[in-house]
PDB file of N, CA, C and O in Angstrom:
ATOM      1  N   MET A   1       0.755  -1.180  -0.028  1.00  0.00           N
ATOM      2  CA  MET A   1       0.007   0.035   0.029  1.00  0.00           C
ATOM      3  C   MET A   1       0.909   1.278  -0.042  1.00  0.00           C
ATOM      4  O   MET A   1       0.643   2.260  -0.736  1.00  0.00           O
ATOM      5  N   ALA A   2       1.991   1.154   0.729  1.00  0.00           N
ATOM      6  CA  ALA A   2       2.931   2.376   0.707  1.00  0.00           C
ATOM      7  C   ALA A   2       3.401   2.718  -0.599  1.00  0.00           C
ATOM      8  O   ALA A   2       3.455   3.882  -0.996  1.00  0.00           O
ATOM      9  N   ALA A   3       3.795   1.571  -1.373  1.00  0.00           N
ATOM     10  CA  ALA A   3       4.303   1.927  -2.714  1.00  0.00           C
ATOM     11  C   ALA A   3       3.289   2.520  -3.666  1.00  0.00           C
ATOM     12  O   ALA A   3       3.660   3.346  -4.500  1.00  0.00           O
ATOM     13  N   VAL A   4       2.033   2.141  -3.584  1.00  0.00           N
ATOM     14  CA  VAL A   4       0.960   2.714  -4.332  1.00  0.00           C
ATOM     15  C   VAL A   4       0.776   4.163  -3.977  1.00  0.00           C
ATOM     16  O   VAL A   4       0.636   5.002  -4.868  1.00  0.00           O
ATOM     17  N   ALA A   5       0.772   4.498  -2.644  1.00  0.00           N
ATOM     18  CA  ALA A   5       0.755   5.777  -2.175  1.00  0.00           C
ATOM     19  C   ALA A   5       1.855   6.703  -2.689  1.00  0.00           C
ATOM     20  O   ALA A   5       1.576   7.803  -3.168  1.00  0.00           O
ATOM     21  N   LEU A   6       3.051   6.271  -2.592  1.00  0.00           N
ATOM     22  CA  LEU A   6       4.221   6.961  -3.023  1.00  0.00           C
ATOM     23  C   LEU A   6       4.220   7.200  -4.601  1.00  0.00           C
ATOM     24  O   LEU A   6       4.615   8.240  -5.129  1.00  0.00           O
ATOM     25  N   ALA A   7       3.759   6.176  -5.226  1.00  0.00           N
ATOM     26  CA  ALA A   7       3.707   6.296  -6.725  1.00  0.00           C
ATOM     27  C   ALA A   7       2.686   7.411  -7.214  1.00  0.00           C
ATOM     28  O   ALA A   7       2.857   8.045  -8.255  1.00  0.00           O
ATOM     29  N   ASN A   8       1.643   7.579  -6.385  1.00  0.00           N
ATOM     30  CA  ASN A   8       0.637   8.615  -6.731  1.00  0.00           C
ATOM     31  C   ASN A   8       0.849   9.877  -5.886  1.00  0.00           C
ATOM     32  O   ASN A   8      -0.062  10.704  -5.850  1.00  0.00           O
ATOM     33  N   GLY A   9       1.884  10.067  -5.264  1.00  0.00           N
ATOM     34  CA  GLY A   9       2.142  11.336  -4.505  1.00  0.00           C
ATOM     35  C   GLY A   9       1.331  11.534  -3.347  1.00  0.00           C
ATOM     36  O   GLY A   9       1.070  12.677  -2.970  1.00  0.00           O
ATOM     37  N   LEU A  10       0.860  10.403  -2.681  1.00  0.00           N
ATOM     38  CA  LEU A  10       0.000  10.531  -1.552  1.00  0.00           C
ATOM     39  C   LEU A  10       0.747  10.080  -0.236  1.00  0.00           C
ATOM     40  O   LEU A  10       1.775   9.405  -0.302  1.00  0.00           O
ATOM     41  N   ASN A  11       0.220  10.458   0.897  1.00  0.00           N
ATOM     42  CA  ASN A  11       0.806  10.078   2.158  1.00  0.00           C
ATOM     43  C   ASN A  11       0.216   8.681   2.382  1.00  0.00           C
ATOM     44  O   ASN A  11      -0.982   8.464   2.202  1.00  0.00           O
ATOM     45  N   ALA A  12       1.065   7.758   2.771  1.00  0.00           N
ATOM     46  CA  ALA A  12       0.678   6.334   3.036  1.00  0.00           C
ATOM     47  C   ALA A  12      -0.316   6.229   4.159  1.00  0.00           C
ATOM     48  O   ALA A  12      -1.266   5.451   4.074  1.00  0.00           O
ATOM     49  N   ASN A  13      -0.114   7.008   5.229  1.00  0.00           N
ATOM     50  CA  ASN A  13      -0.972   6.969   6.375  1.00  0.00           C
ATOM     51  C   ASN A  13      -2.397   7.418   5.996  1.00  0.00           C
ATOM     52  O   ASN A  13      -3.392   6.885   6.486  1.00  0.00           O
ATOM     53  N   MET A  14      -2.451   8.432   5.094  1.00  0.00           N
ATOM     54  CA  MET A  14      -3.781   8.894   4.611  1.00  0.00           C
ATOM     55  C   MET A  14      -4.512   7.921   3.811  1.00  0.00           C
ATOM     56  O   MET A  14      -5.726   7.755   3.932  1.00  0.00           O
ATOM     57  N   LEU A  15      -3.682   7.191   2.885  1.00  0.00           N
ATOM     58  CA  LEU A  15      -4.216   6.212   2.120  1.00  0.00           C
ATOM     59  C   LEU A  15      -4.835   5.059   2.952  1.00  0.00           C
ATOM     60  O   LEU A  15      -5.960   4.625   2.704  1.00  0.00           O
ATOM     61  N   ARG A  16      -4.044   4.577   3.959  1.00  0.00           N
ATOM     62  CA  ARG A  16      -4.483   3.531   4.873  1.00  0.00           C
ATOM     63  C   ARG A  16      -5.887   3.947   5.506  1.00  0.00           C
ATOM     64  O   ARG A  16      -6.834   3.162   5.545  1.00  0.00           O
ATOM     65  N   LYS A  17      -5.936   5.199   5.978  1.00  0.00           N
ATOM     66  CA  LYS A  17      -7.130   5.702   6.582  1.00  0.00           C
ATOM     67  C   LYS A  17      -8.282   5.706   5.642  1.00  0.00           C
ATOM     68  O   LYS A  17      -9.382   5.370   6.080  1.00  0.00           O
ATOM     69  N   TRP A  18      -8.138   6.071   4.326  1.00  0.00           N
ATOM     70  CA  TRP A  18      -9.192   6.037   3.407  1.00  0.00           C
ATOM     71  C   TRP A  18      -9.653   4.595   3.117  1.00  0.00           C
ATOM     72  O   TRP A  18     -10.852   4.339   3.002  1.00  0.00           O
ATOM     73  N   VAL A  19      -8.672   3.631   2.997  1.00  0.00           N
ATOM     74  CA  VAL A  19      -9.088   2.278   2.890  1.00  0.00           C
ATOM     75  C   VAL A  19      -9.860   1.774   3.957  1.00  0.00           C
ATOM     76  O   VAL A  19     -10.894   1.133   3.765  1.00  0.00           O
ATOM     77  N   ALA A  20      -9.377   2.051   5.145  1.00  0.00           N
ATOM     78  CA  ALA A  20     -10.160   1.565   6.380  1.00  0.00           C
ATOM     79  C   ALA A  20     -11.543   2.113   6.402  1.00  0.00           C
ATOM     80  O   ALA A  20     -12.490   1.400   6.732  1.00  0.00           O
ATOM     81  N   GLU A  21     -11.701   3.482   6.028  1.00  0.00           N
ATOM     82  CA  GLU A  21     -13.007   4.098   6.030  1.00  0.00           C
ATOM     83  C   GLU A  21     -13.894   3.367   4.914  1.00  0.00           C
ATOM     84  O   GLU A  21     -15.064   3.057   5.136  1.00  0.00           O
ATOM     85  N   ALA A  22     -13.309   3.138   3.810  1.00  0.00           N
ATOM     86  CA  ALA A  22     -14.094   2.501   2.756  1.00  0.00           C
ATOM     87  C   ALA A  22     -14.561   1.101   3.181  1.00  0.00           C
ATOM     88  O   ALA A  22     -15.697   0.690   2.945  1.00  0.00           O
ATOM     89  N   ASP A  23     -13.595   0.377   3.839  1.00  0.00           N
ATOM     90  CA  ASP A  23     -13.999  -0.971   4.233  1.00  0.00           C
ATOM     91  C   ASP A  23     -15.115  -0.937   5.285  1.00  0.00           C
ATOM     92  O   ASP A  23     -16.026  -1.764   5.248  1.00  0.00           O
ATOM     93  N   SER A  24     -15.044   0.050   6.254  1.00  0.00           N
ATOM     94  CA  SER A  24     -16.094   0.197   7.293  1.00  0.00           C
ATOM     95  C   SER A  24     -17.438   0.590   6.618  1.00  0.00           C
ATOM     96  O   SER A  24     -18.498   0.130   7.044  1.00  0.00           O
ATOM     97  N   ASP A  25     -17.390   1.413   5.601  1.00  0.00           N
ATOM     98  CA  ASP A  25     -18.543   1.866   4.909  1.00  0.00           C
ATOM     99  C   ASP A  25     -19.151   0.660   4.147  1.00  0.00           C
ATOM    100  O   ASP A  25     -20.371   0.498   4.152  1.00  0.00           O
ATOM    101  N   ARG A  26     -18.394  -0.113   3.552  1.00  0.00           N
ATOM    102  CA  ARG A  26     -18.816  -1.362   2.880  1.00  0.00           C
ATOM    103  C   ARG A  26     -19.392  -2.456   3.820  1.00  0.00           C
ATOM    104  O   ARG A  26     -20.172  -3.306   3.392  1.00  0.00           O
ATOM    105  N   ALA A  27     -18.998  -2.410   5.066  1.00  0.00           N
ATOM    106  CA  ALA A  27     -19.435  -3.474   5.971  1.00  0.00           C
ATOM    107  C   ALA A  27     -20.940  -3.219   6.179  1.00  0.00           C
ATOM    108  O   ALA A  27     -21.725  -4.164   6.248  1.00  0.00           O
ATOM    109  N   GLY A  28     -21.318  -2.002   6.274  1.00  0.00           N
ATOM    110  CA  GLY A  28     -22.749  -1.728   6.552  1.00  0.00           C
ATOM    111  C   GLY A  28     -23.631  -1.531   5.282  1.00  0.00           C
ATOM    112  O   GLY A  28     -24.827  -1.249   5.356  1.00  0.00           O
ATOM    113  N   ALA A  29     -22.937  -1.705   4.080  1.00  0.00           N
ATOM    114  CA  ALA A  29     -23.784  -1.500   2.775  1.00  0.00           C
ATOM    115  C   ALA A  29     -24.379  -2.802   2.409  1.00  0.00           C
ATOM    116  O   ALA A  29     -24.009  -3.837   2.963  1.00  0.00           O
ATOM    117  N   THR A  30     -25.287  -2.784   1.498  1.00  0.00           N
ATOM    118  CA  THR A  30     -25.869  -3.995   1.029  1.00  0.00           C
ATOM    119  C   THR A  30     -24.830  -4.590  -0.002  1.00  0.00           C
ATOM    120  O   THR A  30     -24.075  -3.851  -0.634  1.00  0.00           O
ATOM    121  N   PRO A  31     -24.831  -5.900  -0.135  1.00  0.00           N
ATOM    122  CA  PRO A  31     -23.841  -6.522  -1.052  1.00  0.00           C
ATOM    123  C   PRO A  31     -24.096  -6.199  -2.487  1.00  0.00           C
ATOM    124  O   PRO A  31     -25.248  -6.034  -2.890  1.00  0.00           O
ATOM    125  N   VAL A  32     -23.038  -6.103  -3.286  1.00  0.00           N
ATOM    126  CA  VAL A  32     -23.150  -5.807  -4.662  1.00  0.00           C
ATOM    127  C   VAL A  32     -23.274  -7.082  -5.451  1.00  0.00           C
ATOM    128  O   VAL A  32     -22.570  -8.059  -5.195  1.00  0.00           O
ATOM    129  N   ASP A  33     -24.178  -7.068  -6.419  1.00  0.00           N
ATOM    130  CA  ASP A  33     -24.388  -8.249  -7.283  1.00  0.00           C
ATOM    131  C   ASP A  33     -23.496  -8.056  -8.446  1.00  0.00           C
ATOM    132  O   ASP A  33     -23.826  -7.267  -9.332  1.00  0.00           O
ATOM    133  N   HIS A  34     -22.286  -8.783  -8.513  1.00  0.00           N
ATOM    134  CA  HIS A  34     -21.361  -8.573  -9.592  1.00  0.00           C
ATOM    135  C   HIS A  34     -21.839  -9.258 -10.846  1.00  0.00           C
ATOM    136  O   HIS A  34     -21.329  -8.954 -11.924  1.00  0.00           O
ATOM    137  N   LYS A  35     -22.783 -10.161 -10.767  1.00  0.00           N
ATOM    138  CA  LYS A  35     -23.320 -10.807 -11.992  1.00  0.00           C
ATOM    139  C   LYS A  35     -24.324  -9.987 -12.735  1.00  0.00           C
ATOM    140  O   LYS A  35     -24.581 -10.221 -13.916  1.00  0.00           O
ATOM    141  N   ARG A  36     -24.899  -9.021 -12.053  1.00  0.00           N
ATOM    142  CA  ARG A  36     -25.877  -8.127 -12.728  1.00  0.00           C
ATOM    143  C   ARG A  36     -25.172  -7.089 -13.552  1.00  0.00           C
ATOM    144  O   ARG A  36     -24.335  -6.367 -13.010  1.00  0.00           O
ATOM    145  N   PRO A  37     -25.461  -6.968 -14.842  1.00  0.00           N
ATOM    146  CA  PRO A  37     -24.760  -5.891 -15.641  1.00  0.00           C
ATOM    147  C   PRO A  37     -25.114  -4.547 -15.150  1.00  0.00           C
ATOM    148  O   PRO A  37     -26.228  -4.301 -14.689  1.00  0.00           O
ATOM    149  N   VAL A  38     -24.175  -3.681 -15.247  1.00  0.00           N
ATOM    150  CA  VAL A  38     -24.315  -2.257 -14.864  1.00  0.00           C
ATOM    151  C   VAL A  38     -24.805  -1.462 -16.040  1.00  0.00           C
ATOM    152  O   VAL A  38     -24.179  -1.556 -17.096  1.00  0.00           O
ATOM    153  N   ASN A  39     -25.797  -0.735 -15.968  1.00  0.00           N
ATOM    154  CA  ASN A  39     -26.325   0.119 -17.116  1.00  0.00           C
ATOM    155  C   ASN A  39     -25.277   1.350 -17.192  1.00  0.00           C
ATOM    156  O   ASN A  39     -25.233   2.217 -16.320  1.00  0.00           O
ATOM    157  N   PRO A  40     -24.473   1.332 -18.284  1.00  0.00           N
ATOM    158  CA  PRO A  40     -23.486   2.365 -18.455  1.00  0.00           C
ATOM    159  C   PRO A  40     -24.006   3.729 -18.584  1.00  0.00           C
ATOM    160  O   PRO A  40     -23.367   4.704 -18.190  1.00  0.00           O
ATOM    161  N   SER A  41     -25.264   3.814 -19.183  1.00  0.00           N
ATOM    162  CA  SER A  41     -25.914   5.164 -19.282  1.00  0.00           C
ATOM    163  C   SER A  41     -26.311   5.758 -17.990  1.00  0.00           C
ATOM    164  O   SER A  41     -26.415   6.981 -17.889  1.00  0.00           O
ATOM    165  N   SER A  42     -26.549   4.935 -16.958  1.00  0.00           N
ATOM    166  CA  SER A  42     -26.816   5.475 -15.640  1.00  0.00           C
ATOM    167  C   SER A  42     -25.534   6.069 -14.927  1.00  0.00           C
ATOM    168  O   SER A  42     -25.619   6.944 -14.065  1.00  0.00           O
ATOM    169  N   ALA A  43     -24.407   5.554 -15.333  1.00  0.00           N
ATOM    170  CA  ALA A  43     -23.184   6.000 -14.698  1.00  0.00           C
ATOM    171  C   ALA A  43     -22.582   7.291 -15.303  1.00  0.00           C
ATOM    172  O   ALA A  43     -21.710   7.946 -14.732  1.00  0.00           O
ATOM    173  N   PHE A  44     -23.097   7.594 -16.463  1.00  0.00           N
ATOM    174  CA  PHE A  44     -22.504   8.783 -17.139  1.00  0.00           C
ATOM    175  C   PHE A  44     -23.390  10.054 -16.734  1.00  0.00           C
ATOM    176  O   PHE A  44     -24.614  10.051 -16.866  1.00  0.00           O
ATOM    177  N   VAL A  45     -22.712  11.076 -16.261  1.00  0.00           N
ATOM    178  CA  VAL A  45     -23.420  12.282 -15.965  1.00  0.00           C
ATOM    179  C   VAL A  45     -22.828  13.461 -16.827  1.00  0.00           C
ATOM    180  O   VAL A  45     -21.694  13.899 -16.633  1.00  0.00           O
ATOM    181  N   PRO A  46     -23.707  13.954 -17.821  1.00  0.00           N
ATOM    182  CA  PRO A  46     -23.163  14.929 -18.613  1.00  0.00           C
ATOM    183  C   PRO A  46     -23.031  16.357 -17.870  1.00  0.00           C
ATOM    184  O   PRO A  46     -23.847  16.702 -17.015  1.00  0.00           O
ATOM    185  N   LEU A  47     -22.049  17.079 -18.223  1.00  0.00           N
ATOM    186  CA  LEU A  47     -21.753  18.368 -17.562  1.00  0.00           C
ATOM    187  C   LEU A  47     -21.905  19.488 -18.595  1.00  0.00           C
ATOM    188  O   LEU A  47     -21.463  19.322 -19.731  1.00  0.00           O
ATOM    189  N   ALA A  48     -22.490  20.575 -18.253  1.00  0.00           N
ATOM    190  CA  ALA A  48     -22.471  21.707 -18.992  1.00  0.00           C
ATOM    191  C   ALA A  48     -21.308  22.563 -18.783  1.00  0.00           C
ATOM    192  O   ALA A  48     -21.147  23.077 -17.677  1.00  0.00           O
ATOM    193  N   LEU A  49     -20.460  22.776 -19.759  1.00  0.00           N
ATOM    194  CA  LEU A  49     -19.231  23.577 -19.551  1.00  0.00           C
ATOM    195  C   LEU A  49     -19.349  24.886 -20.264  1.00  0.00           C
ATOM    196  O   LEU A  49     -19.944  24.990 -21.336  1.00  0.00           O
ATOM    197  N   ALA A  50     -18.763  25.894 -19.640  1.00  0.00           N
ATOM    198  CA  ALA A  50     -18.770  27.216 -20.259  1.00  0.00           C
ATOM    199  C   ALA A  50     -17.787  27.228 -21.439  1.00  0.00           C
ATOM    200  O   ALA A  50     -16.795  26.499 -21.462  1.00  0.00           O
ATOM    201  N   ALA A  51     -18.085  28.029 -22.351  1.00  0.00           N
ATOM    202  CA  ALA A  51     -17.267  28.060 -23.575  1.00  0.00           C
ATOM    203  C   ALA A  51     -15.897  28.615 -23.175  1.00  0.00           C
ATOM    204  O   ALA A  51     -15.812  29.452 -22.276  1.00  0.00           O
ATOM    205  N   PRO A  52     -14.857  28.173 -23.812  1.00  0.00           N
ATOM    206  CA  PRO A  52     -13.527  28.618 -23.414  1.00  0.00           C
ATOM    207  C   PRO A  52     -13.415  30.054 -23.733  1.00  0.00           C
ATOM    208  O   PRO A  52     -13.991  30.522 -24.715  1.00  0.00           O
ATOM    209  N   GLN A  53     -12.677  30.786 -22.922  1.00  0.00           N
ATOM    210  CA  GLN A  53     -12.521  32.274 -22.957  1.00  0.00           C
ATOM    211  C   GLN A  53     -11.285  32.521 -23.773  1.00  0.00           C
ATOM    212  O   GLN A  53     -10.299  31.808 -23.590  1.00  0.00           O
ATOM    213  N   THR A  54     -11.275  33.484 -24.659  1.00  0.00           N
ATOM    214  CA  THR A  54     -10.104  33.889 -25.362  1.00  0.00           C
ATOM    215  C   THR A  54      -9.253  34.715 -24.440  1.00  0.00           C
ATOM    216  O   THR A  54      -9.747  35.413 -23.555  1.00  0.00           O
ATOM    217  N   LEU A  55      -7.943  34.619 -24.669  1.00  0.00           N
ATOM    218  CA  LEU A  55      -7.036  35.460 -23.964  1.00  0.00           C
ATOM    219  C   LEU A  55      -6.980  36.853 -24.428  1.00  0.00           C
ATOM    220  O   LEU A  55      -7.061  37.089 -25.634  1.00  0.00           O
ATOM    221  N   PRO A  56      -6.841  37.833 -23.527  1.00  0.00           N
ATOM    222  CA  PRO A  56      -6.668  39.242 -24.025  1.00  0.00           C
ATOM    223  C   PRO A  56      -5.390  39.396 -24.772  1.00  0.00           C
ATOM    224  O   PRO A  56      -4.549  38.497 -24.772  1.00  0.00           O
ATOM    225  N   ASP A  57      -5.237  40.475 -25.384  1.00  0.00           N
ATOM    226  CA  ASP A  57      -4.034  40.923 -26.092  1.00  0.00           C
ATOM    227  C   ASP A  57      -3.754  39.949 -27.249  1.00  0.00           C
ATOM    228  O   ASP A  57      -2.588  39.622 -27.469  1.00  0.00           O
ATOM    229  N   GLY A  58      -4.713  39.490 -27.968  1.00  0.00           N
ATOM    230  CA  GLY A  58      -4.465  38.698 -29.098  1.00  0.00           C
ATOM    231  C   GLY A  58      -4.168  37.293 -28.778  1.00  0.00           C
ATOM    232  O   GLY A  58      -3.723  36.617 -29.706  1.00  0.00           O
ATOM    233  N   GLY A  59      -4.341  36.705 -27.577  1.00  0.00           N
ATOM    234  CA  GLY A  59      -4.033  35.419 -27.262  1.00  0.00           C
ATOM    235  C   GLY A  59      -2.709  35.098 -26.851  1.00  0.00           C
ATOM    236  O   GLY A  59      -2.300  33.937 -26.877  1.00  0.00           O
ATOM    237  N   ASP A  60      -1.906  36.213 -26.413  1.00  0.00           N
ATOM    238  CA  ASP A  60      -0.506  35.947 -26.025  1.00  0.00           C
ATOM    239  C   ASP A  60      -0.483  35.603 -24.535  1.00  0.00           C
ATOM    240  O   ASP A  60      -1.297  36.112 -23.765  1.00  0.00           O
ATOM    241  N   ILE A  61       0.453  34.735 -24.132  1.00  0.00           N
ATOM    242  CA  ILE A  61       0.700  34.392 -22.739  1.00  0.00           C
ATOM    243  C   ILE A  61       1.718  35.429 -22.242  1.00  0.00           C
ATOM    244  O   ILE A  61       2.799  35.514 -22.825  1.00  0.00           O
ATOM    245  N   ARG A  62       1.445  36.193 -21.234  1.00  0.00           N
ATOM    246  CA  ARG A  62       2.378  37.160 -20.722  1.00  0.00           C
ATOM    247  C   ARG A  62       2.882  36.689 -19.362  1.00  0.00           C
ATOM    248  O   ARG A  62       2.049  36.387 -18.507  1.00  0.00           O
ATOM    249  N   ILE A  63       4.232  36.603 -19.091  1.00  0.00           N
ATOM    250  CA  ILE A  63       4.768  36.158 -17.846  1.00  0.00           C
ATOM    251  C   ILE A  63       5.874  37.186 -17.487  1.00  0.00           C
ATOM    252  O   ILE A  63       6.678  37.655 -18.292  1.00  0.00           O
ATOM    253  N   GLU A  64       5.799  37.469 -16.156  1.00  0.00           N
ATOM    254  CA  GLU A  64       6.927  38.293 -15.644  1.00  0.00           C
ATOM    255  C   GLU A  64       7.514  37.580 -14.453  1.00  0.00           C
ATOM    256  O   GLU A  64       6.831  37.298 -13.468  1.00  0.00           O
ATOM    257  N   VAL A  65       8.848  37.283 -14.570  1.00  0.00           N
ATOM    258  CA  VAL A  65       9.541  36.466 -13.509  1.00  0.00           C
ATOM    259  C   VAL A  65      10.526  37.449 -12.897  1.00  0.00           C
ATOM    260  O   VAL A  65      11.274  38.106 -13.622  1.00  0.00           O
ATOM    261  N   ARG A  66      10.539  37.565 -11.514  1.00  0.00           N
ATOM    262  CA  ARG A  66      11.474  38.413 -10.781  1.00  0.00           C
ATOM    263  C   ARG A  66      12.419  37.416  -9.975  1.00  0.00           C
ATOM    264  O   ARG A  66      11.948  36.541  -9.248  1.00  0.00           O
ATOM    265  N   ARG A  67      13.703  37.598 -10.143  1.00  0.00           N
ATOM    266  CA  ARG A  67      14.685  36.825  -9.271  1.00  0.00           C
ATOM    267  C   ARG A  67      15.751  37.910  -8.863  1.00  0.00           C
ATOM    268  O   ARG A  67      16.539  38.423  -9.657  1.00  0.00           O
ATOM    269  N   GLY A  68      15.672  38.178  -7.578  1.00  0.00           N
ATOM    270  CA  GLY A  68      16.628  39.164  -7.108  1.00  0.00           C
ATOM    271  C   GLY A  68      16.270  40.578  -7.788  1.00  0.00           C
ATOM    272  O   GLY A  68      15.136  41.055  -7.768  1.00  0.00           O
ATOM    273  N   GLY A  69      17.326  41.152  -8.360  1.00  0.00           N
ATOM    274  CA  GLY A  69      17.136  42.407  -9.068  1.00  0.00           C
ATOM    275  C   GLY A  69      16.834  42.340 -10.448  1.00  0.00           C
ATOM    276  O   GLY A  69      16.718  43.347 -11.145  1.00  0.00           O
ATOM    277  N   VAL A  70      16.691  41.055 -10.909  1.00  0.00           N
ATOM    278  CA  VAL A  70      16.456  40.802 -12.432  1.00  0.00           C
ATOM    279  C   VAL A  70      14.988  40.605 -12.632  1.00  0.00           C
ATOM    280  O   VAL A  70      14.348  39.861 -11.890  1.00  0.00           O
ATOM    281  N   VAL A  71      14.452  41.250 -13.608  1.00  0.00           N
ATOM    282  CA  VAL A  71      13.067  41.066 -14.007  1.00  0.00           C
ATOM    283  C   VAL A  71      13.039  40.629 -15.518  1.00  0.00           C
ATOM    284  O   VAL A  71      13.567  41.335 -16.378  1.00  0.00           O
ATOM    285  N   VAL A  72      12.442  39.511 -15.800  1.00  0.00           N
ATOM    286  CA  VAL A  72      12.264  39.072 -17.228  1.00  0.00           C
ATOM    287  C   VAL A  72      10.801  38.992 -17.517  1.00  0.00           C
ATOM    288  O   VAL A  72      10.026  38.377 -16.785  1.00  0.00           O
ATOM    289  N   SER A  73      10.422  39.654 -18.647  1.00  0.00           N
ATOM    290  CA  SER A  73       9.140  39.726 -19.127  1.00  0.00           C
ATOM    291  C   SER A  73       9.095  39.021 -20.480  1.00  0.00           C
ATOM    292  O   SER A  73       9.802  39.385 -21.419  1.00  0.00           O
ATOM    293  N   ILE A  74       8.213  37.969 -20.548  1.00  0.00           N
ATOM    294  CA  ILE A  74       7.999  37.143 -21.721  1.00  0.00           C
ATOM    295  C   ILE A  74       6.611  37.238 -22.263  1.00  0.00           C
ATOM    296  O   ILE A  74       5.624  37.270 -21.529  1.00  0.00           O
ATOM    297  N   CYS A  75       6.559  37.283 -23.615  1.00  0.00           N
ATOM    298  CA  CYS A  75       5.324  37.287 -24.282  1.00  0.00           C
ATOM    299  C   CYS A  75       5.270  36.061 -25.227  1.00  0.00           C
ATOM    300  O   CYS A  75       5.961  36.094 -26.245  1.00  0.00           O
ATOM    301  N   TRP A  76       4.532  35.028 -24.973  1.00  0.00           N
ATOM    302  CA  TRP A  76       4.551  33.799 -25.689  1.00  0.00           C
ATOM    303  C   TRP A  76       3.272  33.640 -26.398  1.00  0.00           C
ATOM    304  O   TRP A  76       2.240  33.987 -25.822  1.00  0.00           O
ATOM    305  N   PRO A  77       3.225  33.118 -27.674  1.00  0.00           N
ATOM    306  CA  PRO A  77       1.940  32.842 -28.365  1.00  0.00           C
ATOM    307  C   PRO A  77       1.184  31.676 -27.710  1.00  0.00           C
ATOM    308  O   PRO A  77       1.732  30.619 -27.396  1.00  0.00           O
ATOM    309  N   SER A  78      -0.069  31.941 -27.537  1.00  0.00           N
ATOM    310  CA  SER A  78      -0.860  30.907 -26.800  1.00  0.00           C
ATOM    311  C   SER A  78      -1.036  29.619 -27.579  1.00  0.00           C
ATOM    312  O   SER A  78      -1.446  28.602 -27.020  1.00  0.00           O
ATOM    313  N   THR A  79      -0.722  29.657 -28.896  1.00  0.00           N
ATOM    314  CA  THR A  79      -0.755  28.458 -29.584  1.00  0.00           C
ATOM    315  C   THR A  79       0.333  27.419 -29.276  1.00  0.00           C
ATOM    316  O   THR A  79       0.241  26.244 -29.630  1.00  0.00           O
ATOM    317  N   SER A  80       1.347  27.917 -28.610  1.00  0.00           N
ATOM    318  CA  SER A  80       2.406  26.918 -28.170  1.00  0.00           C
ATOM    319  C   SER A  80       2.542  26.963 -26.658  1.00  0.00           C
ATOM    320  O   SER A  80       3.643  27.019 -26.109  1.00  0.00           O
ATOM    321  N   GLY A  81       1.369  26.937 -25.994  1.00  0.00           N
ATOM    322  CA  GLY A  81       1.354  26.967 -24.451  1.00  0.00           C
ATOM    323  C   GLY A  81       2.148  25.819 -23.833  1.00  0.00           C
ATOM    324  O   GLY A  81       2.759  25.975 -22.776  1.00  0.00           O
ATOM    325  N   ASP A  82       2.134  24.686 -24.486  1.00  0.00           N
ATOM    326  CA  ASP A  82       2.887  23.578 -23.903  1.00  0.00           C
ATOM    327  C   ASP A  82       4.372  23.786 -23.904  1.00  0.00           C
ATOM    328  O   ASP A  82       5.056  23.300 -23.004  1.00  0.00           O
ATOM    329  N   ALA A  83       4.911  24.505 -24.899  1.00  0.00           N
ATOM    330  CA  ALA A  83       6.250  24.893 -25.004  1.00  0.00           C
ATOM    331  C   ALA A  83       6.599  25.961 -23.921  1.00  0.00           C
ATOM    332  O   ALA A  83       7.678  25.920 -23.330  1.00  0.00           O
ATOM    333  N   CYS A  84       5.762  26.811 -23.703  1.00  0.00           N
ATOM    334  CA  CYS A  84       5.850  27.927 -22.651  1.00  0.00           C
ATOM    335  C   CYS A  84       5.884  27.193 -21.279  1.00  0.00           C
ATOM    336  O   CYS A  84       6.689  27.560 -20.422  1.00  0.00           O
ATOM    337  N   ALA A  85       5.038  26.180 -21.060  1.00  0.00           N
ATOM    338  CA  ALA A  85       4.970  25.500 -19.795  1.00  0.00           C
ATOM    339  C   ALA A  85       6.303  24.765 -19.487  1.00  0.00           C
ATOM    340  O   ALA A  85       6.762  24.737 -18.345  1.00  0.00           O
ATOM    341  N   ALA A  86       6.875  24.204 -20.489  1.00  0.00           N
ATOM    342  CA  ALA A  86       8.186  23.435 -20.380  1.00  0.00           C
ATOM    343  C   ALA A  86       9.284  24.398 -20.169  1.00  0.00           C
ATOM    344  O   ALA A  86      10.157  24.135 -19.341  1.00  0.00           O
ATOM    345  N   TRP A  87       9.312  25.572 -20.900  1.00  0.00           N
ATOM    346  CA  TRP A  87      10.322  26.586 -20.567  1.00  0.00           C
ATOM    347  C   TRP A  87      10.296  27.110 -19.185  1.00  0.00           C
ATOM    348  O   TRP A  87      11.326  27.213 -18.519  1.00  0.00           O
ATOM    349  N   LEU A  88       9.149  27.436 -18.760  1.00  0.00           N
ATOM    350  CA  LEU A  88       8.937  28.011 -17.369  1.00  0.00           C
ATOM    351  C   LEU A  88       9.219  26.980 -16.354  1.00  0.00           C
ATOM    352  O   LEU A  88       9.688  27.352 -15.279  1.00  0.00           O
ATOM    353  N   ARG A  89       8.986  25.707 -16.568  1.00  0.00           N
ATOM    354  CA  ARG A  89       9.321  24.670 -15.627  1.00  0.00           C
ATOM    355  C   ARG A  89      10.837  24.562 -15.507  1.00  0.00           C
ATOM    356  O   ARG A  89      11.383  24.468 -14.408  1.00  0.00           O
ATOM    357  N   ASP A  90      11.497  24.576 -16.641  1.00  0.00           N
ATOM    358  CA  ASP A  90      13.070  24.488 -16.614  1.00  0.00           C
ATOM    359  C   ASP A  90      13.616  25.721 -15.975  1.00  0.00           C
ATOM    360  O   ASP A  90      14.613  25.645 -15.257  1.00  0.00           O
ATOM    361  N   LEU A  91      13.003  26.871 -16.205  1.00  0.00           N
ATOM    362  CA  LEU A  91      13.593  28.060 -15.671  1.00  0.00           C
ATOM    363  C   LEU A  91      13.547  28.106 -14.129  1.00  0.00           C
ATOM    364  O   LEU A  91      14.488  28.549 -13.472  1.00  0.00           O
ATOM    365  N   LEU A  92      12.371  27.612 -13.562  1.00  0.00           N
ATOM    366  CA  LEU A  92      12.153  27.638 -12.183  1.00  0.00           C
ATOM    367  C   LEU A  92      12.784  26.526 -11.384  1.00  0.00           C
ATOM    368  O   LEU A  92      12.674  26.501 -10.158  1.00  0.00           O
ATOM    369  N   ARG A  93      13.394  25.677 -12.007  1.00  0.00           N
ATOM    370  CA  ARG A  93      14.148  24.616 -11.274  1.00  0.00           C
ATOM    371  C   ARG A  93      15.282  24.999 -10.466  1.00  0.00           C
ATOM    372  O   ARG A  93      15.920  24.143  -9.852  1.00  0.00           O
TER     373      ARG A  93
END
């Protein structure tokens, strides 16, 4: 259980607590009939999502990083946001 917790970035003690709580909840619940098929349409809950908002200033990503007395301002096109995230991750290491 500790290995599963560590692999998922969780505290092992908290995971043990959750499992114990789930077991105690199951002890008082009615048994599940595993032979009965589950209706997949009843398990799906559609969500209404708001339309994505466009970024101001023509869709550019603007970042200002301050380190000590140095200030770096970056304007990155939003179409390559993944590259911007990678760059920022490397910069902040």
